[in-house]
C-alpha positions in Angstrom: -37.3 -8.6 -31.9 -36.3 -7.8 -36.1 -33.4 -9.0 -37.4 -31.4 -7.5 -40.0 -28.5 -9.0 -42.3 -26.5 -8.0 -45.3 -23.7 -8.2 -47.5 -21.1 -5.1 -47.5 -18.9 -5.0 -50.1 -15.3 -3.9 -50.0 -13.8 -2.4 -53.2 -11.1 -0.1 -54.5 -7.7 0.2 -56.2 -4.7 -1.9 -55.2 -2.8 -0.7 -52.1 -5.8 1.6 -50.9 -5.7 -1.2 -47.6 -9.1 -3.1 -48.1 -7.3 -5.8 -46.4 -6.3 -3.7 -43.8 -9.7 -2.3 -42.8 -11.6 -5.7 -43.5 -9.7 -7.0 -40.7 -10.2 -3.9 -38.4 -13.9 -4.6 -39.0 -14.0 -8.1 -38.3 -11.8 -8.2 -36.0 -9.9 -10.9 -37.3 -6.7 -11.2 -39.8 -9.2 -12.7 -42.6 -7.2 -11.1 -45.3 -3.7 -11.2 -46.0 -1.8 -7.8 -45.9 1.8 -6.9 -47.4 3.3 -4.1 -48.9 2.6 -5.1 -52.5 -0.3 -4.4 -54.4 -2.3 -6.8 -55.6 -2.3 -9.2 -52.8 -5.8 -10.3 -52.5 -6.9 -12.8 -55.7 -10.1 -14.1 -54.0 -13.0 -12.3 -52.9 -13.0 -13.2 -48.8 -15.7 -13.0 -46.7 -15.8 -11.8 -43.3 -18.9 -12.3 -41.0 -19.9 -10.3 -38.1 -22.7 -11.8 -35.9 -25.0 -10.1 -33.1 -27.7 -11.3 -31.5 -30.2 -9.3 -33.9 -27.8 -8.7 -37.3 -25.1 -10.5 -39.3 -23.1 -8.3 -41.7 -21.2 -10.3 -44.5 -18.0 -8.0 -45.1 -16.5 -9.0 -48.6 -12.9 -8.4 -49.3 -12.3 -8.4 -53.5 -9.5 -7.8 -55.5 -8.5 -4.5 -56.0 -9.7 -3.2 -59.3 -7.2 -3.3 -62.1 -7.0 -3.6 -66.1 -6.7 -7.2 -66.6 -3.3 -7.9 -68.2 -4.0 -12.5 -67.9 -7.1 -14.5 -67.6 -6.3 -14.5 -63.9 -6.8 -11.1 -64.0 -10.2 -11.9 -65.7 -11.1 -13.4 -63.0 -10.6 -11.4 -60.2 -12.4 -8.3 -62.0 -15.4 -11.1 -62.5 -15.2 -11.8 -58.4 -15.3 -7.7 -57.9 -18.4 -7.3 -60.0 -20.1 -10.1 -58.4 -19.7 -8.4 -55.0 -20.9 -5.4 -56.5 -24.2 -6.9 -57.8 -24.5 -9.0 -54.3 -23.9 -5.7 -51.5 -26.7 -4.2 -49.9 -23.9 -1.8 -49.1 -20.6 -1.1 -50.6 -17.5 0.5 -49.4 -15.0 2.6 -51.5 -11.7 2.2 -50.2 -9.3 5.2 -51.7 -5.9 6.1 -50.8 -5.7 9.7 -49.3 -2.6 9.4 -51.8 -4.5 8.5 -54.9 -4.4 10.6 -58.3 -7.7 11.0 -59.1 -7.5 8.2 -62.0 -10.2 6.0 -60.9 -12.0 5.6 -64.0 -11.8 1.6 -63.6 -12.9 1.9 -60.0 -16.1 4.2 -61.2 -17.0 2.3 -64.2 -17.7 -0.9 -62.0 -19.7 0.7 -59.9 -22.3 1.9 -62.9 -25.9 0.8 -62.4 -25.4 -0.4 -58.5 -28.6 1.1 -56.5 -26.8 0.0 -53.1 -25.8 2.9 -50.8 -22.6 3.8 -51.3 -19.8 5.0 -48.7 -16.3 6.6 -49.4 -13.8 5.7 -47.7 -10.4 8.0 -47.8 -7.8 5.6 -46.2 -4.5 6.5 -44.8 -5.3 10.2 -43.6 -2.5 9.8 -40.8 -0.2 10.2 -44.1 -1.8 13.5 -45.1 -3.1 17.1 -43.5 -6.6 18.4 -43.5 -6.4 20.4 -46.5 -5.6 17.8 -48.6 -7.7 15.2 -46.9 -10.8 17.9 -47.3 -10.1 18.6 -50.9 -10.4 14.7 -51.4 -13.8 14.7 -49.6 -15.1 17.2 -51.7 -13.9 15.3 -55.2 -15.9 12.3 -54.0 -18.5 14.1 -53.1 -19.2 16.1 -56.2 -17.8 12.5 -58.2 -20.0 10.1 -56.6 -22.3 11.7 -54.3 -21.9 9.0 -51.8 -24.3 8.7 -49.1 -21.2 9.6 -46.4 -17.6 10.4 -46.9 -15.2 9.1 -44.1 -11.6 9.8 -43.4 -10.0 7.2 -41.7 -7.3 5.0 -40.5 -7.7 1.5 -41.1 -4.3 0.8 -39.9 -4.8 2.9 -36.8 -9.0 2.2 -35.9 -9.4 5.5 -36.8 -13.2 6.4 -37.7 -13.8 2.2 -37.5 -16.5 2.7 -35.0 -17.9 5.7 -37.5 -18.0 3.1 -40.4 -19.8 0.2 -38.0 -22.5 2.8 -37.2 -23.1 3.4 -40.6 -23.6 0.1 -41.8 -25.8 -0.9 -39.0 -28.3 1.8 -39.6 -28.3 1.0 -43.4 -28.5 -2.7 -42.8 -31.7 -4.4 -44.1 -34.6 -6.5 -42.4 -33.5 -9.9 -43.3 -32.3 -13.5 -41.6 -29.2 -14.5 -41.0 -27.3 -15.8 -44.1 -24.9 -18.3 -42.2 -24.7 -19.8 -39.0 -24.2 -17.6 -36.4 -21.0 -18.7 -35.3 -19.4 -18.8 -39.1 -16.7 -16.1 -39.2 -16.0 -16.8 -42.7 -17.0 -19.2 -46.0 -13.4 -20.2 -46.4 -11.6 -23.4 -44.8 -8.7 -24.0 -43.1 -6.8 -24.9 -46.3 -7.4 -21.8 -48.0 -6.4 -19.6 -44.9 -3.0 -22.1 -44.9 -2.2 -21.4 -48.3 -2.9 -17.3 -47.9 -0.3 -17.4 -45.1 2.3 -19.5 -47.5 1.2 -16.7 -50.3 2.0 -13.4 -47.7 5.4 -15.2 -46.9 6.5 -15.1 -50.8 5.3 -11.6 -51.2 7.3 -10.3 -47.9 10.2 -11.9 -48.8 10.5 -12.0 -52.6 10.7 -8.8 -55.1 9.6 -8.3 -58.5 7.7 -10.7 -60.4 7.7 -13.8 -58.1 5.1 -13.0 -55.8 2.9 -12.1 -58.7 3.8 -15.7 -60.3 3.2 -17.6 -58.2 0.4 -19.5 -56.7 -0.4 -21.8 -53.2 -2.0 -25.2 -53.3 -2.3 -26.9 -50.1 -2.3 -30.4 -51.2 -2.7 -32.4 -47.3 -3.9 -31.1 -44.6 -3.9 -33.6 -41.4 -5.6 -32.0 -38.5 -4.4 -33.0 -34.9 -5.7 -32.3 -31.8 -1.9 -30.8 -30.7 -0.4 -30.9 -34.5 -1.8 -30.2 -38.0 0.7 -31.8 -40.8 0.2 -29.5 -43.8 1.7 -30.1 -47.5 1.7 -27.2 -50.0 3.0 -27.0 -53.6 4.2 -23.4 -54.6 3.6 -23.2 -58.5 5.5 -20.6 -60.4 5.6 -20.6 -64.2 9.5 -20.7 -64.9 12.5 -22.8 -63.6 14.2 -19.5 -62.9 11.8 -18.4 -60.6 11.6 -21.5 -58.9 15.5 -21.3 -58.5 15.2 -17.8 -56.8 12.3 -19.1 -54.7 14.3 -22.1 -53.5 17.8 -20.4 -52.9 20.9 -21.3 -52.5 21.0 -24.7 -50.4 17.0 -24.5 -50.0 17.8 -21.0 -47.5 15.0 -18.4 -49.2 11.9 -21.6 -49.0 12.8 -22.4 -45.5 12.9 -18.8 -44.4 9.3 -18.4 -46.2 8.4 -21.7 -44.3 9.3 -20.3 -40.6 7.4 -17.4 -41.1 4.2 -19.1 -42.5 4.5 -22.0 -40.1 4.4 -19.2 -37.1 1.5 -17.3 -38.5 -0.4 -20.8 -39.1 0.2 -21.8 -35.4 -0.9 -17.9 -33.8 -4.3 -18.9 -36.2 -4.7 -22.3 -35.6 -3.6 -22.1 -32.2 -2.2 -25.7 -32.5 1.8 -26.9 -33.3 2.0 -27.1 -37.1 4.2 -29.3 -39.6 4.6 -27.6 -42.6 6.5 -29.0 -46.1 6.7 -27.4 -49.2 7.5 -28.1 -52.7 7.9 -25.9 -55.6 6.8 -26.7 -59.4 6.8 -25.2 -62.4 3.6 -24.6 -64.3 4.4 -22.5 -67.7 2.2 -19.5 -68.2 -0.4 -21.1 -65.5 -2.2 -17.7 -65.2 -3.2 -17.5 -68.7 -4.3 -21.1 -68.4 -8.0 -21.4 -68.0 -8.0 -25.3 -66.6 -5.3 -24.3 -64.2 -7.1 -21.4 -62.8 -10.1 -23.4 -62.4 -8.3 -26.0 -61.0 -6.6 -23.4 -58.4 -10.4 -21.8 -57.6 -10.5 -19.0 -59.8 -13.5 -19.1 -62.0 
């Protein structure tokens, strides 16, 4: 029996819905989804296995112009994902305004088969979808253009069929029961970070990083300690809130997400720490897992 396996890179600008698509394709909540742009900071692999195939999906940070060393690291991850890819899915939002030069630049030199996915078509009409599809066909000459709604699972099966048709012959890259390359600590920190994005406005989510300092697994209960890093004392005060009220809300929702994800009771404690300008400091970025 022939075995096929390959890396499928999911790229696009912030807010195109890449993470929603990744979760729909993998069938698991791998990538955090919030209404704010630039939620994904790390390249996250989601692995789909069958008897004779393995698809390794790679969700990447949204493509932006870097303003911090953190952004540089995020864009390196996008570039690495494109270099590794056997197939590339470029996710675009139906409302994007043809200002994709950053995206097109990243794709230069790639020979991997390309599919353009026009997402959020439920927010548009047929004429607009047709115009966008024509634009992408003319601009990139991809193998295929799909009109999709990742949120409503529209055309997800067609994307999977396309991937299966273009998957190269290769042994599996990961164990057949693997779902991702990330560990439980990573997902715990992402669930806290997702709540920071959901509960706070302005700069707080973008200035925050979450580090899980302890993860003790038990048969019925996991004990998790985490530090939330911010850049200024004023941010720390906002994050904690009056009498610790805001931090308690973050903890409550993050704990619920973790209990659903890990299928265990969770004891969660969180502390807030200030590290001035951590997003621009290479030593801290390395320590926090950004290459």
